[in-house]
C-alpha positions in Angstrom: 11.4 -14.9 15.4 11.3 -17.8 17.6 8.4 -19.5 15.7 10.6 -19.0 12.4 13.8 -20.4 14.0 12.1 -23.4 15.2 10.6 -24.5 12.0 11.7 -27.7 10.6 12.9 -26.1 7.4 16.8 -26.2 6.7 18.2 -23.2 8.6 20.9 -22.8 6.0 18.4 -22.0 3.2 17.2 -18.8 4.8 17.9 -15.6 6.7 16.2 -13.3 9.2 16.5 -9.7 8.6 15.3 -7.6 11.5 14.7 -3.8 11.0 14.4 -1.7 14.1 12.5 1.4 13.2 13.5 3.8 16.0 11.8 1.7 18.7 12.1 2.9 22.2 11.6 -0.4 23.8 14.0 -3.3 24.5 14.0 -4.7 20.9 17.8 -4.6 20.7 18.1 -6.6 23.9 15.6 -9.1 22.7 17.5 -9.4 19.4 20.7 -10.0 21.1 19.1 -12.9 23.2 17.7 -14.2 20.1 21.2 -14.3 18.6 22.6 -16.1 21.7 19.8 -18.5 21.9 19.8 -19.6 18.1 23.5 -18.9 17.0 23.0 -21.3 14.0 20.5 -19.0 12.5 21.6 -16.4 10.0 20.4 -13.4 11.6 21.2 -9.6 10.5 20.0 -6.6 12.7 19.6 -3.1 11.3 18.2 0.2 12.6 16.3 2.3 10.1 16.4 6.0 11.2 13.8 7.3 8.6 10.6 6.9 10.5 7.9 4.9 8.8 6.9 1.2 8.1 7.4 1.6 4.5 11.0 2.9 5.1 11.5 -0.2 7.3 10.2 -2.6 4.7 12.3 -0.9 2.0 15.4 -1.2 4.2 14.6 -4.8 4.7 14.4 -5.4 0.8 17.7 -3.7 0.2 19.5 -5.7 3.0 18.3 -9.1 2.1 20.2 -11.6 0.0 17.4 -14.1 -0.9 15.3 -14.4 -4.2 12.0 -14.7 -2.1 11.3 -12.1 0.6 8.9 -12.7 3.4 7.4 -9.9 5.4 6.1 -10.9 9.0 5.4 -8.2 11.5 6.7 -8.1 15.0 3.2 -9.0 16.6 2.7 -12.3 14.9 3.9 -15.9 15.1 3.9 -18.1 12.1 2.2 -21.7 11.3 4.3 -24.9 11.4 5.8 -25.6 8.0 5.3 -22.0 7.0 8.7 -21.8 5.2 8.5 -25.1 3.7 5.0 -24.2 2.2 6.3 -20.9 0.8 9.4 -22.5 -0.8 7.7 -25.3 -2.2 4.9 -23.0 -3.8 7.4 -20.7 -5.5 9.5 -23.4 -6.7 6.6 -25.1 -8.5 4.7 -22.0 -9.7 7.5 -19.8 -11.3 4.8 -17.6 -12.9 3.5 -16.4 -9.5 5.1 -13.1 -8.2 3.6 -13.0 -4.7 1.6 -14.8 -2.2 0.0 -14.6 1.4 -2.1 -16.7 3.7 -4.6 -16.9 6.6 -4.2 -14.2 9.5 -5.9 -15.5 12.6 -6.4 -12.7 15.3 -5.5 -13.8 18.8 -7.1 -11.4 21.4 -5.2 -10.5 24.6 -8.7 -9.4 26.1 -12.4 -10.2 25.5 -13.6 -9.3 22.2 -16.1 -6.6 22.2 -19.7 -7.2 21.5 -19.6 -5.0 18.5 -16.8 -6.9 16.7 -18.3 -8.6 13.6 -16.8 -10.5 10.8 -16.3 -7.4 8.9 -14.7 -5.1 11.8 -12.7 -8.2 12.7 -10.8 -7.8 9.3 -10.2 -4.2 10.2 -9.0 -4.6 13.7 -7.3 -8.0 13.6 -6.6 -8.2 9.9 -8.6 -11.4 10.0 -8.1 -13.3 6.4 -9.3 -16.8 5.6 -10.0 -17.7 2.1 -10.4 -21.5 2.5 -8.2 -24.5 2.6 -6.9 -24.6 -1.0 -4.6 -22.7 -3.0 -6.0 -20.1 -5.3 -5.4 -16.7 -6.7 -6.6 -13.6 -5.1 -9.2 -12.0 -7.1 -11.7 -9.1 -7.3 -9.4 -6.6 -5.7 -8.2 -8.8 -2.9 -4.5 -9.2 -1.8 -2.5 -10.6 0.9 -2.1 -9.0 4.1 0.9 -6.7 4.5 2.1 -8.4 7.7 1.9 -11.9 6.0 3.1 -11.6 2.5 6.0 -13.1 0.2 7.3 -11.6 -3.1 9.9 -12.6 -5.5 12.7 -9.9 -5.0 12.7 -9.1 -8.7 9.2 -7.6 -8.3 10.6 -4.6 -6.3 13.1 -4.0 -9.0 10.6 -4.0 -11.8 7.7 -2.2 -9.7 9.6 -0.2 -7.1 9.5 -0.2 -3.5 6.8 0.5 -0.9 5.6 4.0 -1.1 7.1 6.1 1.7 4.2 8.5 1.7 2.0 5.7 3.0 2.4 3.2 5.8 2.3 3.8 9.5 4.9 6.3 11.0 5.3 6.2 14.7 2.0 6.4 16.4 0.1 7.3 13.2 -2.1 4.9 11.5 -2.0 6.0 7.8 -1.7 2.7 5.7 -2.5 1.5 2.1 1.1 0.8 1.2 0.5 -2.8 0.5 -2.7 -1.9 -1.6 -0.6 0.6 -3.4 1.9 -2.1 -4.3 -0.5 -4.7 -5.2 -2.3 -2.2 -7.5 0.9 -1.9 -9.3 1.4 -5.7 -9.8 -2.0 -6.1 -10.8 -1.7 -3.3 -13.7 1.6 -5.2 -14.6 -0.6 -8.5 -14.9 1.2 -10.1 -12.1 -0.5 -13.0 -10.0 -0.6 -13.4 -6.4 -1.9 -16.5 -4.6 -3.5 -17.4 -1.3 -1.8 -20.3 0.5 -3.7 -21.9 3.4 -0.4 -23.4 4.9 1.3 -19.8 5.0 -0.6 -18.7 8.2 0.1 -16.5 11.2 -1.3 -15.8 14.4 -1.8 -11.9 14.8 -1.8 -10.8 18.5 -4.1 -8.1 19.3 -3.7 -6.1 22.6 -6.5 -4.8 24.5 -5.6 -1.1 23.6 -6.6 -1.8 20.0 -10.1 -2.8 21.0 -11.1 0.5 22.3 -13.6 3.0 20.7 -10.9 5.7 20.2 -8.6 3.3 18.4 -11.6 2.3 16.2 -12.4 5.9 15.3 -8.7 6.8 14.8 -8.0 3.6 12.6 -11.1 3.9 10.4 -10.4 7.7 9.8 -6.9 6.8 8.8 -8.1 4.2 6.2 -10.2 7.0 4.5 -7.2 9.3 4.6 -4.8 6.7 3.4 -7.1 6.2 0.4 -7.2 10.1 -0.2 -3.5 10.1 -0.4 -3.1 7.0 -2.4 -5.6 7.6 -5.1 -4.8 11.4 -5.6 -1.4 10.5 -6.2 -2.5 8.1 -8.9 -4.9 10.7 -10.8 -8.1 12.7 -10.3 -10.0 10.0 -12.0 -8.7 7.4 -9.6 -9.8 9.5 -6.7 -13.4 10.2 -8.2 -13.6 6.4 -8.7 -12.7 5.8 -5.2 -15.4 8.1 -4.0 -18.0 6.3 -6.1 -16.8 2.9 -4.7 -17.4 4.3 -1.1 -20.9 5.2 -2.0 -21.6 1.5 -2.9 -20.0 0.6 0.3 -22.3 2.7 2.0 -25.3 0.9 0.5 -23.7 -2.4 1.6 -23.2 -1.4 5.1 -26.7 -0.1 5.6 -28.0 -3.4 4.5 -25.7 -5.2 6.8 -26.6 -2.9 9.6 -30.4 -3.7 9.2 -29.5 -7.4 9.0 -27.6 -7.4 12.2 -30.4 -5.4 14.0 -33.0 -7.7 12.8 -30.7 -10.7 14.0 -30.6 -8.8 17.4 -27.0 -7.8 17.0 -27.5 -4.1 16.7 -24.2 -3.0 18.1 -22.5 -4.9 15.3 -24.5 -3.2 12.7 -24.1 0.4 14.1 -20.5 -0.1 14.3 -20.4 -0.8 10.5 -22.2 2.6 10.0 -19.6 4.3 12.2 -16.9 2.6 10.3 -18.2 3.9 6.8 -18.7 7.5 8.4 -15.1 7.9 9.5 -13.7 6.4 6.3 -15.7 8.7 4.2 -14.5 11.8 6.4 -10.9 10.7 5.9 -11.6 10.0 2.2 -12.8 13.7 1.7 -10.2 15.2 3.6 -12.6 16.3 6.5 
């Protein structure tokens, strides 16, 4: 919140809506201190008792008053001029429905040797598409913890699917993918903005082997739930896509091994194995 409140963007032009989703830590005390430290900021605090990230985000949509809604998770800080970049882009591109930007992982412990470009996207949400504005293409979309939408999108296409998204310590996801799939089918456009960046802080516990296994299995399980809810055909297509991804992972594994980084290659094979188990409901 501090990185947002200290932007040079006029504070009268935005509000911060924070949704506490049954946290058991000192979130409320932190929010009270924030209000005291930044009394000029329009700050609204709510508790959403239905457990789940999608419930929390949907509550934020309902409680917000603006025409542009920006989602930033609690483990991130935003780039300088973040709000200005988003405001300017939507103002000059009325045809665009949503946008997102770079996600830069910041590790609170040493990066494990098995972490590669591909697994870093998984663990840290790393995202970088260059230094120019451009549309997301080929199935790519903004990260859920760094995305902005016109509010009318939720009226037209519905809210986040509450059957998807993390709940408590569970790692089910795909709620962003589900929403962006609906936007894609509706011929909406969404853009990458290099100025719309965040630093995403990764604690040591998210670099463990067990977290890797749980997360990758949950990715597959999320896709199982999401695609089966669409149609049997969508599920079969996703399985075919997984087979193609297996082929790519094997090629990358061989390349990493030849380059003397076998641990990175082997981790990609493990990644695919656990995703496939989740996808098949094993």
